[in-house]
C-alpha positions, 0 to 999 in steps of 0.5 A: 237673546233680547230676553238675556239683554234685558236681564243683564240691562236690569241687573246693571240698573240694580247694581248702580241703584243698590250702590248710590242709593240709600235709605237714611234711617237715624242719620244711618245710611243703609244702601239699597243693595244691602236692604235688599230692595235694588232688584225690585226697584230696577224691575219696576223702573226699567220698563219706563226707561225703555220707554223712553217715558221717564218722569219723576212723578212716575219713579216717586209713584213707584217709590211710594208703592214699595213697601219696606218692613220696619221691626217686623210689624210695621210697613213704610213707603221706600219714598219716606226713607230716602233722602230728597238728595237721593231722590234726585240722585236717583233720577240723575242716575237713570237718566243717565242710564237711559241715555246709555241704553 
């Protein structure tokens, strides 16, 4: 049963991230849901939330370690594609999600 609850919580977190956080490319906003990056990000961040060890540096490191293919030839870290405001919004979203766990 705990596994089902964890899976649901990760899906809920992924949905929140996917709807609210976006990549900015040439002033185009591509939400992480549309880029299929929201679930991977939620799966990596969720353990920080449950361990009550959410730190901005850790989240930024996770973002840095997620490669995003651009044009099929090049990979850029997700951290480099998120505007600063989106990174701040992500931290706010994660803090709120953690409070509601």
